[in-house]
VEXNUDO-761126 format. One line per field, with one value per residue (C-alpha): x negated, y negated, z; chain. Coordinates in nm, 4 decimals, m for minus. Example, Ala and Ser with C-alpha at 12.3 -4.5 7.8 and 13.67 -1.06 7.14 Angstrom:
BEGIN
east	(m1.2300,m1.3670)
north	(0.4500,0.1060)
up	(0.7800,0.7140)
ch	(A,A)
//
This chain:
BEGIN
east	(2.9968,3.1237,3.3643,3.2335,3.5439,3.5782,3.8391,4.0832,4.1658,4.3570,4.6608,4.7777,4.9609,5.3599,5.5595,5.8863,6.1124,6.1458,6.4487,6.3957,6.4032,6.0216,5.7618,5.5446,5.2755,5.4023,5.1503,4.9891,5.2931,5.3272,5.3169,5.7098,5.8982,6.2215,6.0001,5.8526,6.1033,6.1845,6.1717,6.4560,6.1879,6.5104,6.6889,6.4918,6.5613,6.4452,6.2355,6.0523,5.9742,5.8077,5.6155,5.4982,5.4193,5.1848,5.0475,4.9394,4.8101,4.5818,4.5027,4.3578,4.2102,3.9658,3.9274,3.7930,3.5697,3.4008,3.3506,3.1534,3.3894,3.4482,3.7315,3.6159,3.4769,3.8624,4.0873,4.3309,4.5974,4.6043,4.4660,4.7030,4.6762,4.5279,4.8203,4.9314,4.7638,4.9581,5.1770,5.1086,5.2616,5.5617,5.5594,5.5118,5.1912,4.9199,4.6268,4.3359,4.0659,4.2283,4.1252,4.3479,4.4769,4.2425,4.0538,4.3443,4.4273,4.8013,5.1197,5.3562,5.7098,5.9785,6.2484,6.6247,6.7264,7.0237,6.7692,6.6635,6.3242,6.0347,5.9918,5.6660,5.4161,5.2617,5.4121,5.3066,5.2476,5.4097,5.2397,5.3935,5.5202,5.3736,5.6089,5.6011,5.4213,5.6259,5.8159,5.6235,5.8394,5.9993,6.0475,6.3294,6.4353,6.3786,6.5793,6.8981,6.9224,6.8919,7.0919,7.4317,7.6007,7.7478,8.1975,8.2706,8.4104,8.2479,8.4432,8.5952,8.3338,8.5157,8.5221,8.2570,8.3649,8.4778,8.3249,8.5187,8.4728,8.3333,8.6490,8.6470,8.4860,8.6779,8.6442,8.5177,8.7426,8.7946,8.8015,9.1569,9.2730,9.3075,9.6499,9.8217,9.8371,10.1436,10.3888,10.3225,10.6337,10.5416,10.7101,10.9803,11.2965,11.3813,11.6230,11.5776,11.3817,11.2028,10.9038,10.9205,10.7112,10.5420,10.5029,10.1718,9.8868,9.7341,9.4028,9.1109,8.9125,8.5874,8.4892,8.5026,8.8612,8.8224,8.4655,8.5188,8.7912,8.7338,8.8650,9.1941,9.4570,9.6695,9.4784,9.2176,9.1672,9.3173,9.2987,9.0842,9.2397,9.5751,9.4807,9.2457,9.5515,9.7572,9.4934,9.6625,9.9970,10.2069,10.2896,9.9035,9.8636,9.7086,9.7331,9.7814,9.4318,9.2742,9.4822,9.4152,9.0256,9.1212,9.2811,9.0489,8.6513,8.5728,8.6382,8.4589,8.6617,8.9977,9.2594,9.1541,9.1999,9.5852,9.6226,9.5653,9.7735,10.1125,10.0443,10.0268,10.3521,10.4771,10.3803,10.5063,10.7842,11.1629,11.3799,11.6692,12.0223,12.2598,12.1558,12.1354,12.4882,12.6512,12.5278,12.3631,11.9946,11.8121,11.4948,11.1423,10.7914,10.5196,10.5132,10.8197,10.8164,10.4940,10.6540,11.0090,10.9163,11.2226,11.2532,11.4361,11.2376,11.1382,10.9826,10.7604,10.6560,10.5595,10.3722,10.2093,10.0787,9.9850,9.7435,9.6312,9.5117,9.3823,9.0866,9.0338,9.2893,9.5039,9.8656,10.1803,10.5459,10.7977,11.1588,11.3674,11.6486,11.5280,11.7398,11.7354,12.0828,12.3680,12.2223,12.4824,12.3701,12.6105,12.8941,12.9668,13.0973,13.0845,12.9652,12.6248,12.5951,12.4401,12.0549,12.0863,11.7770,11.8371,11.4590,11.0837,10.7771,10.3891,10.1088,9.7300,9.5119,9.2357,8.8543,8.8677,9.1320,9.3847,9.7165,9.8723,10.2109,10.2956,10.6468,10.5621,10.9262,11.0012,10.6953,10.7928,11.1165,11.4864,11.8308,12.0004,12.3685,12.4858,12.3001,12.0348,11.6672,11.4567,11.1040,10.9223,10.5957,10.6478,10.3366,10.4871,10.5851,10.2196,10.0477,10.2338,10.0990,10.2618,10.4549,10.6374,10.6936,10.8918,11.1342,11.2998,11.2071,11.2691,11.1024,11.3535,11.3639,11.2450,10.8673,10.8708,10.4702,10.5570,10.6240,10.2071,10.3019,10.2792,10.5200,10.7619,11.0880,11.4034,11.6553,11.9275,11.6889,11.5766,11.9777,12.0856,11.8232,11.9122,11.7464,11.7608,11.4780,11.5984,11.6869,11.4276,11.4618,11.2781,11.0884,10.9913,10.8179,10.7002,10.5190,10.3020,10.4569,10.3965,10.6838,10.5080,10.4034,10.7143,10.8836,11.1345,11.1628,11.5337,11.8143,12.0466,11.9074,12.0209,12.1354,11.8562,11.5231,11.3380,10.9895,10.9664,10.6412,10.5706,10.2723,10.1005,9.9405,9.7986,9.6188,9.2938,9.4098,9.3610,9.6078,9.4788,9.7744,9.6466,9.7162,10.0471,10.3668,10.5371,10.7204,11.0301,11.3018,11.6742,11.8955,12.0256,11.8430,11.8042,12.1059,11.8945,11.7916,12.2138,12.1992,12.3283,11.9967,11.8469,11.9979,11.8326,11.4946,11.2267,10.8675,10.6360,10.2934,10.0100,9.8095,9.4545,9.3135,9.5372,9.6794,10.0688,10.3094,10.4932,10.7857,10.7981,11.0906,11.3827,11.7212,11.9722,12.3723,12.5909,12.7308,12.4410,12.2146,11.8613,11.6159,11.2861,11.1971,10.9195,10.9770,10.9229,10.9526,11.0135,11.1317,11.0863,10.7085,10.5790,10.5469,10.2347,9.9376,10.1697,10.1131,10.3028,10.2313,10.3808,10.6510,10.7922,10.6958,10.9623,11.2221,11.5302,11.4036,11.3470,11.5138,11.3978,11.4670,11.3620,11.3594,11.4704,11.2400,11.4489,11.7460,11.8243,12.1946,12.2580,12.5254)
north	(m0.3552,m0.3598,m0.6549,m0.8551,m0.8461,m1.1753,m1.2738,m1.5559,m1.9093,m2.0020,m2.1300,m2.4444,m2.6733,m2.6434,m2.8388,m3.0360,m3.1913,m3.5749,m3.7424,m3.9155,m3.5333,m3.5348,m3.2255,m3.4349,m3.2323,m3.2249,m3.3184,m3.0907,m2.9559,m3.1192,m2.8421,m2.9484,m2.6840,m2.9649,m3.2319,m2.9226,m2.9245,m2.5827,m2.4380,m2.1621,m1.9224,m1.7222,m1.9625,m2.1728,m2.3206,m2.1843,m2.4988,m2.4718,m2.1148,m2.1936,m2.4342,m2.1764,m1.9163,m2.1505,m2.2709,m1.8986,m1.8810,m2.1678,m2.0486,m1.7023,m1.8561,m2.0407,m1.7477,m1.5457,m1.8047,m1.8857,m1.4743,m1.5119,m1.2914,m1.3655,m1.2743,m0.9115,m0.7954,m0.8268,m0.5878,m0.5040,m0.5075,m0.8897,m1.0370,m1.2407,m1.5220,m1.8789,m2.0837,m2.3663,m2.7304,m2.8034,m3.1550,m3.4480,m3.5296,m3.7446,m3.9492,m4.3267,m4.4453,m4.4516,m4.6959,m4.6580,m4.4262,m4.2858,m3.9243,m3.6346,m3.5613,m3.3551,m3.2803,m3.0691,m3.1270,m3.3507,m3.1283,m3.1132,m3.2817,m3.0625,m2.9974,m2.9748,m2.6806,m2.6318,m2.5872,m2.2315,m2.0997,m2.0441,m1.6597,m1.5645,m1.4346,m1.1861,m0.9126,m0.8397,m0.4685,m0.3461,m0.0308,0.2928,0.3176,0.6354,0.9055,0.9233,1.1713,1.5142,1.5494,1.8386,2.2091,2.1733,2.4446,2.7017,2.5163,2.1349,2.2155,2.3844,2.0865,1.8465,2.0628,2.0476,2.3321,2.6305,2.5625,2.8605,3.0537,3.3727,3.6899,3.6960,3.9092,4.2216,4.1558,4.3157,4.6688,4.7061,5.0221,5.3024,5.6700,5.8945,6.1489,6.4783,6.7435,7.0241,7.4192,7.6273,7.9107,8.2146,8.5821,8.6195,8.9077,9.2416,9.3701,9.5252,9.8611,10.0767,10.2237,10.5599,10.7099,11.0861,10.9744,10.8384,11.0308,11.2299,10.9542,10.8188,10.4959,10.2722,10.1082,9.7603,9.5569,9.2350,9.0308,8.9599,8.6825,8.4740,8.6454,8.4876,8.6838,8.4105,8.1198,7.9513,7.9068,7.6429,7.5190,7.2506,7.2059,6.8166,6.8963,6.9907,6.7068,6.8874,6.9351,6.6334,6.4418,6.1035,6.0158,5.7351,5.6518,5.5874,5.4297,5.1947,5.1417,4.9795,4.7208,4.5023,4.3708,4.2532,3.9057,3.8334,3.9334,3.6719,3.7888,4.1144,4.1641,4.0444,4.3302,4.5917,4.5595,4.5491,4.8733,5.0363,4.8721,5.1027,5.4215,5.5820,5.8520,5.7966,6.0174,5.8352,5.4715,5.5838,5.7737,5.3955,5.2413,5.4587,5.4926,5.1025,5.0771,5.3359,5.0951,4.7475,4.7848,4.9074,5.0466,4.7688,5.0129,4.7403,4.6670,5.0039,5.1502,4.8200,4.8088,4.4842,4.5254,4.2874,4.3323,4.2521,4.1762,4.3147,3.9360,3.9284,4.2472,4.1695,3.8467,4.0174,4.3491,4.4971,4.7178,4.9810,5.2517,4.9722,4.7676,5.0450,5.1295,4.7944,4.7154,5.0293,5.0067,4.6327,4.7377,5.0165,4.8247,4.5630,4.7855,4.9433,5.2396,5.3462,5.3572,5.3201,5.3061,5.5916,5.5379,5.8380,6.0787,6.1875,6.4477,6.2324,6.0437,6.1772,6.4653,6.7282,7.0462,7.1575,7.3836,7.7239,7.6132,7.2423,7.0959,6.9602,6.5502,6.3615,6.2016,5.8978,5.6964,5.5561,5.6124,5.5168,5.6641,5.6206,5.8375,5.7409,5.8911,6.1272,6.1097,6.4454,6.2618,6.4628,6.2364,6.3106,6.2236,6.0283,5.8643,5.6087,5.5362,5.8612,5.9200,5.6141,5.7336,5.8312,5.7091,5.9234,6.0815,5.7466,5.5266,5.3665,5.4003,5.5705,5.5139,5.8544,5.9203,6.2308,6.3864,6.6124,6.2874,6.2081,6.5513,6.7782,6.9435,6.7838,7.1882,7.0947,6.7377,6.8046,6.9942,6.6871,6.4822,6.3663,6.1260,5.9910,6.2942,6.0193,6.0506,6.4131,6.4030,6.1371,6.5316,6.6147,6.9528,7.2707,7.3438,7.0620,7.1233,7.0046,6.7550,7.1171,7.3070,7.0268,6.9349,7.3236,7.4884,7.6439,7.5020,7.7995,7.6540,7.6864,7.3803,7.1172,6.7956,6.4934,6.6457,6.9073,6.6152,6.3955,6.7133,6.7687,7.1363,7.3140,7.4108,7.6597,7.8607,7.8541,8.2252,8.3604,8.1454,8.1870,7.9678,8.2750,8.5634,8.9056,9.1275,9.2861,9.2390,8.9255,8.7732,8.4110,8.1938,7.8502,7.6261,7.2958,7.1407,7.4161,7.7465,7.5836,7.3994,7.5503,7.4544,7.4260,7.5357,7.2208,6.9698,7.1307,7.1476,7.4439,7.6477,7.8136,8.0191,8.0305,8.3064,8.6284,8.8238,9.2189,9.4090,9.5220,9.1624,9.0552,8.9519,8.6866,8.4193,8.5431,8.3581,8.0875,7.9860,8.2347,8.0937,8.2231,8.3237,8.0964,8.2693,8.2395,8.4323,8.2447,7.9849,7.8853,8.0358,8.3665,8.5733,8.9448,9.1395,8.9158,9.0541,8.8640,8.9067,8.8279,8.5026,8.3150,8.1057,8.0746,7.7449,7.7247,7.4053,7.2522,7.1420,6.8557,6.7045,6.9230,6.7285,6.3815,6.4155,6.5235,6.8728,6.8253,7.0878,7.3115,7.6203,7.9773,8.0908,7.8089,7.7849,8.1348,8.0400,7.7729,7.8325,7.7991,7.6845,7.3278,7.0520,7.0717,6.9011,7.0680,6.9142,7.0946,7.1650,7.4163,7.6349,7.9821,8.1067,8.4980,8.6031)
up	(m11.5556,m11.1208,m11.0084,m10.6787,m10.4735,m10.2492,m10.0249,m10.2971,m10.2115,m10.0185,m10.1062,m10.2784,m10.1105,m10.0468,m10.3320,m10.2332,m10.4058,m10.3699,m10.4262,m10.7495,m10.8678,m10.8998,m10.7281,m10.5030,m10.2804,m9.9009,m9.6294,m9.4242,m9.1954,m8.8249,m8.5545,m8.5334,m8.7554,m8.7240,m8.9258,m9.2044,m9.5553,m9.6556,m9.9554,m10.0157,m10.2278,m10.2786,m10.4739,m10.6986,m11.0173,m11.3687,m11.4160,m11.0489,m11.1717,m11.4701,m11.3203,m11.0220,m11.2912,m11.4884,m11.2024,m11.1187,m11.4517,m11.4053,m11.0719,m11.1767,m11.5106,m11.2864,m11.0069,m11.2823,m11.4050,m11.0415,m11.0848,m11.3514,m11.5425,m11.9210,m12.1547,m12.2167,m11.8388,m11.7031,m11.7399,m12.0738,m11.8262,m11.7063,m11.9952,m12.1537,m12.4883,m12.4262,m12.3281,m12.4887,m12.3918,m12.0980,m12.1612,m11.9583,m11.6460,m11.7182,m11.3734,m11.2964,m11.4947,m11.3301,m11.3684,m11.5609,m11.4741,m11.1635,m11.1016,m11.0860,m10.7134,m10.5503,m10.8814,m11.0282,m11.3555,m11.4010,m11.3405,m11.6637,m11.6767,m11.5233,m11.7648,m11.7537,m11.5855,m11.8388,m12.1147,m12.1687,m12.0692,m12.2882,m12.3954,m12.1866,m12.4044,m12.1734,m11.9161,m11.6030,m11.5002,m11.2190,m11.1263,m11.0892,m10.6727,m10.5320,m10.3902,m10.0424,m9.8148,m9.8451,m9.4983,m9.3323,m9.2596,m8.9064,m8.6851,m8.6639,m8.3276,m8.5177,m8.7738,m8.5946,m8.4584,m8.7712,m8.9415,m8.9404,m8.7313,m8.9238,m8.8814,m8.9367,m8.6527,m8.5542,m8.5144,m8.1170,m7.9051,m7.7092,m7.3656,m7.1384,m7.0746,m6.6891,m6.4623,m6.4313,m6.2208,m6.4221,m6.5206,m6.3265,m6.4355,m6.5723,m6.3880,m6.6832,m6.7879,m6.6030,m6.8032,m6.8596,m6.6005,m6.7085,m6.7767,m6.3885,m6.3671,m6.4784,m6.2553,m6.0658,m6.1490,m6.0280,m5.6761,m5.8251,m5.8204,m6.1763,m6.2679,m6.5873,m6.5367,m6.7911,m6.6980,m6.6968,m6.9874,m6.8904,m7.1927,m7.3599,m7.2572,m7.4691,m7.5768,m7.6964,m7.9586,m7.8900,m7.6972,m8.0583,m8.0918,m7.7875,m7.7733,m7.5064,m7.2622,m7.3055,m7.6486,m7.5954,m7.6063,m7.3577,m7.0642,m7.0652,m6.7398,m6.8356,m6.4556,m6.4972,m6.8002,m6.6479,m6.3667,m6.6152,m6.8522,m6.4691,m6.4349,m6.6971,m6.5960,m6.8788,m6.7161,m6.7156,m7.0733,m7.3201,m7.6407,m7.8510,m7.9793,m7.6009,m7.4475,m7.7448,m7.6185,m7.2605,m7.2728,m7.5116,m7.4414,m7.1670,m7.3703,m7.6764,m7.7289,m7.9415,m7.7655,m7.4714,m7.6490,m7.7411,m7.4136,m7.2481,m7.5100,m7.4475,m7.0638,m7.0670,m7.2776,m7.0371,m6.7263,m6.8901,m7.1748,m7.0341,m7.2779,m7.3207,m7.3163,m7.2882,m7.6712,m7.7658,m7.5986,m7.6999,m8.0898,m8.0353,m8.0878,m8.2801,m8.5039,m8.3100,m8.3620,m8.1730,m8.0084,m7.8827,m7.7042,m7.5803,m7.4382,m7.2692,m7.1534,m7.3210,m7.6189,m7.8402,m7.9566,m8.2795,m8.0355,m7.8831,m8.1957,m8.3297,m8.0435,m8.0371,m8.3906,m8.3373,m8.0134,m8.2134,m8.5189,m8.3145,m8.1836,m8.6018,m8.5017,m8.8170,m8.7007,m8.8951,m8.7984,m8.9026,m8.8949,m8.8989,m8.7163,m8.3141,m8.1271,m7.8294,m7.5896,m7.7229,m8.0130,m7.9625,m8.1420,m8.4550,m8.3305,m8.5648,m8.8657,m8.8303,m9.1833,m9.2058,m9.1563,m9.4004,m9.2705,m9.0200,m8.9163,m8.5466,m8.4014,m8.4520,m8.3539,m8.4551,m8.6540,m8.5968,m8.8222,m8.6251,m8.6898,m8.8494,m9.1237,m8.9589,m8.8352,m8.4912,m8.4429,m8.0736,m7.9697,m7.6986,m7.6416,m7.5380,m7.3519,m7.1315,m6.9996,m7.0879,m7.0362,m6.7520,m6.8379,m6.6932,m6.9903,m6.7058,m6.8098,m6.6093,m6.6663,m6.5941,m6.7892,m6.9994,m7.1666,m7.4267,m7.6770,m7.6582,m7.6314,m7.8684,m8.1767,m8.5371,m8.5092,m8.1688,m8.2261,m8.6122,m8.3824,m8.2653,m8.5043,m8.8968,m9.1114,m9.4243,m9.6589,m9.9533,m9.7296,m9.6703,m9.6166,m9.2607,m9.1197,m9.1514,m9.1155,m9.3756,m9.4479,m9.4583,m9.3800,m9.4981,m9.3724,m9.3852,m9.2026,m8.9064,m8.7966,m8.8489,m8.6316,m8.2677,m8.0078,m7.7954,m7.5192,m7.1701,m7.0513,m6.9368,m6.7013,m6.6782,m6.3703,m6.6199,m6.9381,m6.6025,m6.4372,m6.7839,m6.7926,m7.1194,m7.3006,m7.5111,m7.1837,m7.0071,m6.9926,m7.0916,m7.4022,m7.4784,m7.2695,m7.2747,m7.0178,m7.0351,m6.7365,m6.5591,m6.4223,m6.5609,m6.5369,m6.4841,m6.5451,m6.5564,m6.6459,m6.6573,m6.9714,m7.1373,m7.1287,m6.9792,m6.7265,m6.3556,m6.0527,m5.7523,m5.4311,m5.1983,m5.4942,m5.6088,m5.4803,m5.4156,m5.7146,m5.6053,m5.8342,m5.7207,m5.8910,m5.8134,m5.5479,m5.5190,m5.4002,m5.1095,m5.0092,m5.0457,m4.6403,m4.4605,m4.4081,m4.6776,m4.9527,m5.1505,m5.2594,m5.3301,m5.3528,m5.6745,m5.6415,m5.8139,m6.0362,m5.9570,m6.2791,m6.5692,m6.3630,m6.3312,m6.1053,m6.1757,m6.0132,m6.1451,m6.1173,m6.0600,m6.1103,m6.2849,m6.2974,m6.5895,m6.5156,m6.3056,m6.3205,m6.2691,m6.2024,m6.1485,m5.8661,m5.6617,m5.2838,m5.2794,m4.8782,m4.5684,m4.3038,m4.4761,m4.5595,m4.8951,m4.9311,m5.1799,m5.1027,m4.8959,m5.0005,m5.0393,m4.7022,m4.5094,m4.7263,m4.6961,m4.2450,m4.2625,m4.5171,m4.3994,m4.0318,m4.1343,m4.3763,m4.7609,m5.0676,m5.3990,m5.8098,m6.0690,m6.3510,m6.5810,m6.5970,m6.7940,m6.8086,m6.7948,m7.0474)
ch	(A,A,A,A,A,A,A,A,A,A,A,A,A,A,A,A,A,A,A,A,A,A,A,A,A,A,A,A,A,A,A,A,A,A,A,A,A,A,A,A,A,A,A,A,A,A,A,A,A,A,A,A,A,A,A,A,A,A,A,A,A,A,A,A,A,A,A,A,A,A,A,A,A,A,A,A,A,A,A,A,A,A,A,A,A,A,A,A,A,A,A,A,A,A,A,A,A,A,A,A,A,A,A,A,A,A,A,A,A,A,A,A,A,A,A,A,A,A,A,A,A,A,A,A,A,A,A,A,A,A,A,A,A,A,A,A,A,A,A,A,A,A,A,A,A,A,A,A,A,A,A,A,A,A,A,A,A,A,A,A,A,A,A,A,A,A,A,A,A,A,A,A,A,A,A,A,A,A,A,A,A,A,A,A,A,A,A,A,A,A,A,A,A,A,A,A,A,A,A,A,A,A,A,A,A,A,A,A,A,A,A,A,A,A,A,A,A,A,A,A,A,A,A,A,A,A,A,A,A,A,A,A,A,A,A,A,A,A,A,A,A,A,A,A,A,A,A,A,A,A,A,A,A,A,A,A,A,A,A,A,A,A,A,A,A,A,A,A,A,A,A,A,A,A,A,A,A,A,A,A,A,A,A,A,A,A,A,A,A,A,A,A,A,A,A,A,A,A,A,A,A,A,A,A,A,A,A,A,A,A,A,A,A,A,A,A,A,A,A,A,A,A,A,A,A,A,A,A,A,A,A,A,A,A,A,A,A,A,A,A,A,A,A,A,A,A,A,A,A,A,A,A,A,A,A,A,A,A,A,A,A,A,A,A,A,A,A,A,A,A,A,A,A,A,A,A,A,A,A,A,A,A,A,A,A,A,A,A,A,A,A,A,A,A,A,A,A,A,A,A,A,A,A,A,A,A,A,A,A,A,A,A,A,A,A,A,A,A,A,A,A,A,A,A,A,A,A,A,A,A,A,A,A,A,A,A,A,A,A,A,A,A,A,A,A,A,A,A,A,A,A,A,A,A,A,A,A,A,A,A,A,A,A,A,A,A,A,A,A,A,A,A,A,A,A,A,A,A,A,A,A,A,A,A,A,A,A,A,A,A,A,A,A,A,A,A,A,A,A,A,A,A,A,A,A,A,A,A,A,A,A,A,A,A,A,A,A,A,A,A,A,A,A,A,A,A,A,A,A,A,A,A,A,A,A,A,A,A,A,A,A,A,A,A,A,A,A,A,A,A,A,A,A,A,A)
//
């Protein structure tokens, strides 16, 4: 049957405890809160709790009876066995025939609080609380705000790339010039004459040998790279990692990144000549080298590797022997010295898997004969092939693979090798002249007529007269020119077909020396771009200064 729901009866009047320990019905509370007694519901005594629950049982039994419900209609969850008869209230004896207050049965006598509470014969069924509604899914924005931030440090971002001027485009390689015609001997006297034999020029069977000028490490245009490296003076550098990204981030080509690192070391690190010459060199670290700006070869190589590794380039430091300051070739019959290490350089793994040897210390400058450091760029120690590099560098014999050449050399072969190249000054390396194209290639010349040739960088590079100094050669002159006022430097002609400067059929005499130099100033002004014709016109009439590049001796 359906149960008709109605409003529950009003709560009973509140009972308070009198001074004699009996519960009495409180009077209707007045409007003044201070006059109404209060009940501490949280700290009821056990006796009060018995009285309260007994009253509730009576209340609900009467309530269901008023609704007309029998015990069978009441849900089983709230049916309880019949309560025992209520004891008479042990209060002051009432007059016979006196009706209970408000028609209610008398309350039971309150028991002592020290007695144990009777065990209830029924239990209240507590409904299982329902779970709260599921939290709706947060949006990505709210979730990012509510969830804790990720404390893992993100990797540093590379600094923004700086805009650079476009690199200069190399001119196409011209066709090699035809060999000069042979001398017509029909009009010469009948005396025996030997025709002059020109040395063979480089020949290229196909363009596949040099697919593009940009692939040549020697003649690649590094003008923009060198200028970019000058934008970061050492005093303003915050860290090695930041410096590495500043130097290399604008460039995609691996050679440009290596050039930027090497050229920055040349501009900002000075060789510690005092410590080297006084045998008081202290160990260094990349950070200490960056902070002090002073280092020997070990410091150069260590900082080079640190910068290369910071941008993902694979680099190692190699220690070994170097034919540098203080080296003297072995005299005839002199015993071979034992291996000794006093130099350091680097090897970098290229994109094709090969290794490139670089000496950033010797590329940045050298010690003069007086032991003073001369800061001057020498591109040979950056662009040299591993075979050329190995002529003056030898790693630990226990690690011969660090030569990165085939076949490998032994210590005996390296130290006893005779250096028969002409004597080259620091101006030769600073001007980036090509050692492998210098002619004659031997230091000692034989008396007679010789051809002299000097060129910059490599076979692909083409010099322009308006951008270069005049190159001159000085030595014994032809007999017909040995007249007063004619002695001195003779200008060399620019080879427009192959590049470089040449002077053919110069007569050299025994005991003389032959030198090639450049004209640096004329009347105190810079002589770059003067040209051969202008030099010939003013030679001997104005003041000039020269810088020697290389020298030969005549046996």
